[in-house]
N, C-alpha and C positions, 0 to 999 in steps of 0.2 A: 473416400478421402485417401489420397496417396501421399504420405509424408516421409516415406522411406528414404533415408540418406540425408534428410534435412539436419542441420546443426543448429542448436539453440543454446543460449546461456540462461541457466536457471538462477534467478536472484532470490535469495532467501529473505523472508520478512518476519521470521519468528521473533527476532529481538528488537523490532521496531513497531510494526503493526501489532505484533503480539503483546506489546506493552498496554494496549487499550483494555483488553479484558482483564489484565492484571493491575489495572489502575496505576500503571507505570511503576509497579513495585517489584520488578524482577531484580533480584539481588546481584551484586557484583560476581559472586561465586557462581550463581546460576548462569549469568551471562557468559562467563568464561567457559564453563563446562559445556553449555550448548554449542557455543561457537566452535570449540575444539572438536566436538563430535561431528558437527556439520562439515568442518574442514576435513576430518579423517574420512568422511563419506564421499568426498570429492565435490562438495558444493563450492562453486567458484567465487561467488559473490554474496556477502552477508551484510545486511543493513543493521546498523546499531545507532539508535538515538532514542530520545523521548518519543512516544507515539506520535506526537504532533511535530516532530522534527527538532532540529537544533533550536534552542531557546524556548522550547515548549513548556518548561517548568513555570507554572503560574497558577493563580487562583482559578482562572477560567478553564484551564485544561488539566490541571492536576500537577502536584509536585512528585517527582520520581524519587526512588530510593537513593539514587546517586546522581551526580551531574553527568551531562553528556561527556565532558572531558574525562571524568573518572572511568566511565564505561569504555570509551574509545582507547584510552591509555592502557586499560587492562586487557582489552581484546586484541588490538592490532599486533602487539609483539609476540603473542603466543601462537598465532596462526602460521602454519608451514606452507600452505599453498593458496588458500582462499584470500581474497582481497575484501576490504571493508568499505561499505558505502555509508553515506549519511544523507538524510532528507533535510531539506530546508524549505520552509514556506515563507516567502517574503511577507513582512508584516509581523511575523512571529520570530523568525530567525533573521539575523543581521549579517552584514558583510564581515564584521569583526568575528562573529561566530563561525562564519565560513573559513576565515583565516585560521581560527583556532583548530577547526577540524582538520585542515590541511597540516597544521603543525603536529597534530596527533597521529598523522600517518594515514589518513583516509585516502583511498584510491579513487573513489567515485563519488561525485556530488550530484544529487538529484534535486532540482529546483521545481517545486510544485506550486501551481496556481489553479484557480478555478478555470474551467475550459474556455472562458471568454476573456481572460485577463492575462494573457501571455506577456503583454507589454510590461507588467510589473516585475518580470523575471529577468529583464535584459541586463541590468547591472550585475546580478548574481551569477548569471550564466557567463557573462563576460569575464568576471573576476575568476571564476572557477577555471575557465579555459586558459586564462593568463597564468594561473598557478600550475598549469600542467595536469589538472585533474581530468579524469574521464567524466565528461560533462553531459548531464541528462536533463531534458525537459519532461515535465510530468503534468499532463493536462487532466485535472481531477473532474469528477462528475461528468464524464464525457457524454453520458446519455442526454445531457441537457442541450447539446449543440448538434445540429445536422452536420453531416460529414463535410460539406463544402465550407462551413464556418470553422469546423475543427482544423481543416487544412490550413486556413489563413493563420490561425493561432500557432499551429505547428511550424509554419514558415517563419514566423516571428522568432520563435525559439531557436530554430536552426540558424537564422541570420545572426542571432545574438551569441552563438557559439555552441549550441547543443549538438552533440555527436550522436545522440539517440533521443527520440521523442516518444513518449508513452501515451497510449490510449488507456485512461485510468477509469475503471468502472467502480468508483468509490461507493456507490449505493448497491452494487450487486443487482442492478436493474436490467442490464443489457441482456438480450437474447442472442443466439448465435448469428442470425442474419445482421443484427446491429453491429456486432463485432467485425464481421466480415466486411461490411460496408465501411466502417470507420478506419480499420487498419488498412484495408485495401486502398482507400482514398489517400491516406498518408504515405503509403508505400509508393503510390504512383506519382505523388507530388514532390516528395523530398529527394535530395540528391542520393545517388546510388550508394555512396559511402556512409550516409546517415542511416543508422539502424532505427527500427520501429520496435517498441515494446508494448506489452499488455499486462495490466495489473487487474486481477479479478477479485471479487468477493463472492461468497458462496450462499448469499441470502435466498436465492431462488434455485440453489443447487446447480448452478450453471458454470461454476469455476473451471472445472476440467474441460467441459465441452467448449466453452468460450475460448479457453487457451488454445485448444486444438484448431478452432476456426481462425484464431489470430495467427497461428503459425502457417496455416494454409494460405492466408491472405498476405503473408510476407513478414510477419513479426519474427525477430530473432532473439529477443529477450523476453522472458516470461517470469513473472513473480509468483512465488508460492511460499507456503509456510508449513513447518512441521506440525502435523496434527491439525492443520488449518488455523493455528492460533493467530487470531487477528480480530479486528473490529467487526461487530455484527455477528453473523454466523461464521465469521472467519474468512481467511483468504483461501485461494485454491490450495487444497491439501497437497503438500509436497510429495509425500510418499505415494499417493494415488496418482498424481500427475506423472511421476517417474515410471510407475508400473505401466501406465497407458502408453507413454512415449516409447518404452521398451518394446511393447507389442507392435507399435507402428513403425519401428525401425528408426526412430529419431535419435540422433547422436547428442549426448549431453554430458557424459563423463561422470555421472553420479552413481554410486553403489546403492541399489535398491534396498538391500537388507540393512545397510548402514542408516539410511534415513528412516526406514521402518522402526529401527531400534531407538533412534533419537526421539521419534514421536511417541512411541509406546512406553519407553522406559523413563523418559525424563520430562517431556513436555506435558503429556496427559496427567501424570501425577501432580504437577505443579499448578494445574488449572484451579482457579478459585470456584469456577462453575463450569459445567460442560459447555464448550463452544460448539453450538449446534444450531440447527434451524428451528428455534422455538417460535412461538406465535409473534413475538416482538421482532425478532430478526427477520422472519418472513415478511412482516409488515414493512420493514425497511426496504426490502427489495421490491415489494409490490407497489409501494408509494414513491420509490425513487429518492430515498432519504439517505444522507451521508451516514455511513456505517458506524462511525464513532459516536453518533448520537445515542446509541442503544442504552448504555448504562445511565446517561444523563436522563433519558426519558423514564427509565425504570425508577430512578430516585425521585423524580418529580411526581410520578404516579403515586408512590408511597406517601409523599409529603402532602399532596393535595387531594388524594382520594379520587383521582380520575384515571381512566383507562390509558395505559401507556400506548396502546394501539391507536386510540383516538388522538393522542398527542402527536404521534409519528405521522398519522394521516394528515393532520392539520399542517405539520411542518412541510410535508410534501405538497399540499395544496398551495402553501405560501411560497413554494419554490426556493426554500432555504438552501444555503450552500455551506460547505465546510468553514468553520470559524464562527458560526452563528449559534453556538451552544447556549449562549445566554438567552436566546429567544425561547428555549424550551420551557423555562420558568414562566415566561409571559404567556405562552400558549396554555400551559397547565392552569394558570390562574384564570385565564379567560374561560376555559372549559368548566372550571369549578364554579365560576360566577354564573355562567349560563345555566348550569344545572341547579343552582340554588333557588 
């Protein structure tokens, strides 16, 4: 693998995907502190919202410590170099919330859909582009579509206004060859000025390896998180990724010691539990299940006395997708009834 001289933009997920293991309870002061430290370390793009994106505050997904607006208005003005992004999932976030994020000073808007449903992103991508935002399409659970089908969805997003389209391994299920095929297919099909991105989860310990394969296949935006803080076993760990990219001669502009210190001194101490590949997180990757289902499955396991692994395997068998957290209770009840 020869990546020497390649240039990538690292997009930090600590304050958005990292909300999932924190049950969306990152405080305003923690949010600002981490963002400033990442900024000082040279991280160019930092995502800030509820774990499920703009408008995610709900009974279904969980209520955060503060509103999206409060987080954004606190973080955006204090950053000296980094820009802020927000995630929006149509059906959870609305056009009004997109406008509000723009008013709060967001630079990048990422519109996320299931990998077969890009058509529901068209209005949101169009408005984002009209407002002058850096506009990104985010195809979640990418392992559930073959590359040729993923390309069709990516083209829908590009035509709607996306300047970057992501292959998003929401389940941490993809292996290096899968990433190479998917990213390579998008890179070959999209316009040369349209960037390709990759978002990984570490459920099978593939986060860094998959990110390298994505870069080799043509991705120029890569997501990562300090200490891996994120759903499931976490995202690609930022400090590890930066170290590996340094060894390979990939240009990214981030200070390795700086992100090491953010991870070790701030993010790890604030974890409610170690974000690691435990048996449940491993099952997410093995079964191809949406990573943010992890804590929901653990709670259902305790409530109904059934194995969280069995819940997750059944969710995978049913080919559930992001947004179907409510089915976890149904699956747990079915398993409890079958066992009785």
